[in-house]
Each structure stands twice: as structure tokens, then as C-alpha cells.
C-alpha positions as MATLAB code, in Angstrom:
seq = 'XXXXXXXXXXXXXXXXXXXXXXXXXXXXXXXXXXXXXXXXXXXXXXXXXXXXXXXXXXXXXXXXXXXXXXXXXXXXXXXXXXXXXXXXXXXXXXXXXXXXXXXXXXXXXXXXXXXXXXXXXXXXXXXXXXXXXXXXXXXXXXXXXXXXXX';
ca = [
       0.000    0.000    0.000;
       2.876    2.397    0.740;
       4.277    1.916   -2.760;
       0.829    2.755   -4.115;
       0.837    5.966   -2.081;
       4.231    6.946   -3.458;
       3.107    6.190   -6.995;
      -0.049    8.248   -6.519;
       1.821   11.246   -5.130;
       4.544   11.028   -7.759;
       1.914   10.628  -10.480;
       0.054   13.700   -9.305;
       3.155   15.824   -9.310;
       5.080   14.261  -12.195;
       6.777   16.896  -14.234;
       6.708   19.519  -11.493;
       9.485   20.393   -9.091;
       6.965   20.020   -6.289;
       7.337   16.249   -6.005;
      10.969   16.505   -5.026;
      10.299   18.867   -2.117;
       7.690   16.481   -0.756;
      10.261   13.746   -0.205;
      13.199   15.983    0.662;
      14.965   15.089    3.915;
      15.000   18.813    4.685;
      11.200   18.916    4.574;
       9.845   16.048    6.646;
       6.157   16.416    5.752;
       4.606   13.107    6.700;
       2.064   11.724    4.235;
       0.384    8.439    5.087;
      -2.263    6.195    3.565;
      -5.372    5.895    5.760;
      -5.532    2.104    5.477;
      -2.077    1.841    7.124;
      -2.733    4.448    9.809;
      -4.109    4.507   13.326;
      -5.036    8.035   14.432;
      -4.156    7.261   18.049;
      -0.434    7.239   17.157;
      -0.645   10.988   16.451;
      -2.487   12.077   19.612;
      -0.670   14.917   21.413;
       2.157   14.797   18.821;
       0.702   15.809   15.442;
      -2.266   17.554   13.859;
      -3.685   15.195   11.211;
      -5.027   16.702    8.006;
      -7.076   14.005    6.309;
      -7.866   14.260    2.604;
     -10.696   12.009    1.425;
     -11.772   11.379   -2.157;
     -13.514    8.604   -4.031;
     -10.608    8.327   -6.488;
      -7.054    9.592   -6.994;
      -8.404   11.110  -10.210;
     -10.834   13.394   -8.348;
      -9.947   16.956   -9.457;
     -10.567   18.270   -5.932;
      -8.143   15.689   -4.501;
      -5.478   16.574   -7.068;
      -5.898   20.299   -6.360;
      -5.742   19.747   -2.586;
      -2.571   17.676   -2.797;
      -0.923   20.305   -5.004;
      -1.801   22.972   -2.420;
      -0.424   20.792    0.390;
       2.863   20.218   -1.406;
       3.267   23.946   -2.111;
       2.702   24.718    1.575;
       4.515   21.702    3.012;
       6.979   23.792    5.010;
       4.230   25.751    6.789;
       2.402   22.524    7.613;
       5.570   20.877    8.928;
       6.167   23.864   11.237;
       2.746   23.203   12.762;
       3.266   19.471   13.355;
       0.875   18.438   10.591;
       0.729   14.914    9.231;
      -1.270   14.393    6.034;
      -3.389   11.270    5.691;
      -4.997   10.391    2.388;
      -7.883    8.040    1.680;
      -8.933    7.630   -1.938;
     -10.478    4.167   -1.736;
     -14.016    4.093   -0.305;
     -14.219    0.325   -0.896;
     -11.317   -0.295    1.509;
     -13.481    1.090    4.352;
     -10.534    2.256    6.447;
     -11.131    2.875   10.140;
     -10.531    6.585    9.546;
     -13.121    6.697    6.743;
     -15.649    4.852    8.904;
     -15.077    7.330   11.749;
     -15.240   10.506    9.617;
     -17.910    9.353    7.118;
     -16.967   11.561    4.158;
     -19.134   11.858    1.063;
     -16.903   12.316   -1.932;
     -14.101   14.828   -1.395;
     -13.547   16.085    2.149;
     -10.714   17.784    3.996;
     -10.663   17.223    7.759;
      -8.339   18.839   10.291;
      -7.869   17.199   13.674;
      -6.228   18.811   16.677;
      -3.446   17.233   18.679;
      -6.170   16.146   21.112;
      -7.711   14.036   18.345;
     -10.856   16.143   18.027;
     -12.265   17.276   14.687;
     -11.512   20.990   14.299;
     -12.542   21.553   10.697;
     -14.340   19.843    7.808;
     -14.419   21.249    4.284;
     -16.140   19.733    1.225;
     -13.747   21.503   -1.144;
      -9.977   22.101   -1.384;
      -8.539   24.587    1.074;
      -5.376   26.627    0.667;
      -2.578   25.917    3.147;
      -2.736   29.534    4.272;
      -6.344   28.979    5.403;
      -5.432   25.686    7.083;
      -2.504   27.237    8.963;
      -4.631   30.197   10.078;
      -7.146   27.755   11.549;
      -4.348   25.896   13.308;
      -2.801   29.111   14.625;
      -6.108   30.007   16.318;
      -6.163   26.769   18.322;
      -5.354   27.161   22.041;
      -2.637   24.494   21.964;
      -0.936   26.202   19.004;
      -1.189   29.561   20.772;
       0.636   28.009   23.732;
       3.302   26.561   21.407;
       3.866   30.016   19.895;
       4.135   31.627   23.364;
       6.576   28.972   24.571;
       8.726   29.392   21.459;
       8.922   33.159   22.074;
       9.778   32.687   25.734;
      12.430   30.030   25.105;
      15.981   31.290   25.541;
      17.825   31.639   22.271;
      20.802   29.420   21.963;
];
């Protein structure tokens, strides 16, 4: 399944310089397939952004993944992990929990709670603004400012 994920991502971004940044060791944006993922492993560590579609060929899915790759650095700074689910027939545990209809973008907080659901692609700038308004993120920003430089 992981090789399928890589092929899908590479296929989406073939011919663009974007694909290389996605897998760069300097940009550790985590992208996982929903069927291989348990959301509990991210609790209190990461903010999952889940992208659902009924097919990898869904134009909304392709647009969303392009936006995510362009804004990968901003998402990485906010402890985001991206989870994709493009196979409704697989009935992943994440799909059964979230119950999307067609394309859906879902943002979870580090506490595991659903913070946002969108039925259309969302720009990374909008996603990061939503994250930056969360109380836990506000605390992270304060702590980073208060930390001694060194």
C-alpha cells in the first residue's frame, strides 16, 4: 500500500518540481495512507489533516494535494501529518469514523478532536490560520517566544 501511495503522489506531481520537495529530507512532511494508519499514534504529537476522495483522479483531490505540497513547510512547522484516503471500498477505520461523502478535507487537533471539515480544497494559508487560532498552538507560539535563544 505504501508503494501505491508513493506512486499516486509522484503521479500527481510528475513533471513539477513540487514532487521533489515532498520527499526531501529537509522537509519532513509526513504523508500516510489511511488504510495503514491509526489516528491514536498521532495524539498529542501531530495535527492530522485528512484528505478524502472517491478516487485519486478526483480533481478536488489533485488540487488539494498540489496545495499541500506547495505549503509543506508551513504545515511541517505546525506538526501536521497528512493522511490520504482515496479508496471508499477499503473502508478504512478513519473513513468509517469521519464518514466523508466524496471529497472532504478534515483537520484534527493534537487532542484528536475534529476541528474543521471542508467539502472543497482549502489553501494551506487557510489551514494554517485555523491551526494558529487553536489554544494548543497559541501556547506553542508563546513557549517558542519565551524560550531562551541558543
